Structure formats: structure tokens, C-alpha cells
C-alpha positions as CSV (number, residue, x, y, z in Angstrom):
1,M,168.2,-31.9,0.1
2,T,166.9,-29.0,-1.9
3,Q,163.4,-27.7,-1.9
4,N,162.9,-28.9,-5.5
5,Q,164.0,-32.4,-4.5
6,L,161.5,-32.3,-1.6
7,I,158.8,-31.1,-4.0
8,D,159.6,-34.0,-6.3
9,L,159.4,-36.5,-3.4
10,I,156.1,-35.1,-2.2
11,K,154.6,-35.1,-5.7
12,K,155.2,-38.9,-5.9
13,Q,152.8,-39.2,-3.0
14,M,150.5,-36.3,-3.9
15,P,150.6,-35.9,-7.7
16,T,147.8,-33.3,-7.9
17,A,149.5,-31.0,-5.4
18,Q,150.6,-27.7,-6.9
19,N,154.3,-26.6,-6.5
20,A,153.3,-23.2,-4.9
21,E,151.2,-24.9,-2.3
22,I,153.9,-27.4,-1.5
23,R,156.5,-24.5,-1.2
24,L,154.1,-22.7,1.2
25,H,153.9,-25.7,3.5
26,L,157.6,-26.4,3.3
27,N,158.4,-22.8,4.2
28,D,155.9,-23.0,7.1
29,A,157.6,-26.1,8.4
30,L,161.0,-24.5,8.1
31,D,159.8,-21.5,10.1
32,E,158.3,-23.7,12.8
33,F,161.6,-25.8,13.0
34,C,163.7,-22.6,13.4
35,R,161.3,-21.3,16.1
36,R,161.2,-24.5,18.1
37,S,164.9,-25.3,17.8
38,R,166.0,-21.7,18.5
39,I,168.6,-22.3,15.7
40,L,168.5,-18.7,14.5
41,N,169.7,-15.8,16.7
42,D,169.8,-12.1,15.9
43,T,170.5,-8.8,17.6
44,F,168.3,-5.7,17.3
45,T,168.3,-2.2,18.8
46,V,165.4,-0.3,20.3
47,T,165.4,3.4,21.1
48,T,164.6,3.7,24.8
49,V,162.6,6.4,26.6
50,A,163.1,7.4,30.2
51,D,160.6,5.8,32.6
52,Q,159.1,3.5,29.9
53,R,159.2,-0.1,30.9
54,Y,157.4,-1.8,28.0
55,Y,158.3,-1.7,24.3
56,S,156.7,-3.2,21.2
57,L,158.7,-5.8,19.4
58,D,158.6,-7.1,15.9
59,A,156.3,-10.1,15.4
60,S,159.3,-12.2,14.2
61,I,160.9,-12.0,17.6
62,S,159.8,-15.0,19.6
63,E,162.1,-14.7,22.6
64,V,164.4,-12.2,24.2
65,T,167.4,-13.9,25.7
66,S,169.4,-10.9,27.0
67,V,169.2,-7.1,27.3
68,A,172.1,-4.6,27.4
69,F,171.9,-0.9,28.0
70,E,174.8,1.4,27.2
71,G,177.1,-1.6,27.2
72,Y,175.9,-3.1,30.5
73,D,174.0,-6.4,30.7
74,I,170.7,-5.9,32.4
75,P,169.8,-8.8,34.7
76,R,166.4,-10.6,34.2
77,L,163.8,-9.4,36.5
78,T,162.6,-12.1,38.9
79,G,159.7,-11.3,41.1
80,R,157.7,-8.2,41.1
81,P,159.1,-4.8,40.1
82,E,159.6,-2.3,42.9
83,K,157.6,0.4,41.1
84,K,154.2,-0.4,39.6
85,D,153.8,0.6,36.0
86,L,150.4,0.1,34.3
87,S,151.3,1.9,31.0
């Protein structure tokens, strides 16, 4: 079903609703569906710095499923780190 078909269907129930407002809500619902279902995956690269543990990520990233460094998979940290880092 296309977005225009969905808009037509919604307008039957809400005839005064504006197309732009309906599109906004449909796109929000699509974003939420993709986030909850984890249907979209992507890969990204971050420039690393020696002795830096934490990095800022783009707001569109909701979950990191794996990390690799120089071709090696980095295991997920379980428990507390050996070295404390408050930065």
C-alpha cells in the first residue's frame, strides 16, 4: 500500500485532516516500526583516539550490535572495566 493510498484511507475517517499532517504521522509511525523491529541495519566508521573509551554517536543510531577494530571483532564488555575512566 502506498502512502497516498493510506492518506486516502485516513481521510475517509478524518476528512478535515491535512495531507502534510497525515504524512508526518505516517513517517513517525514508520520510523518507530523500523526502530522497534530492528529491520534496518547499517555500518559506520568512527575515528578512534588512543586511551579514549567513549565516543559520541549520531542520534539516528539506536543500538550498536558489534564493534571491530583493525579487522578484529571486539568482544562486548561484561562486568566492570579493569581501568576506571571518568572522561
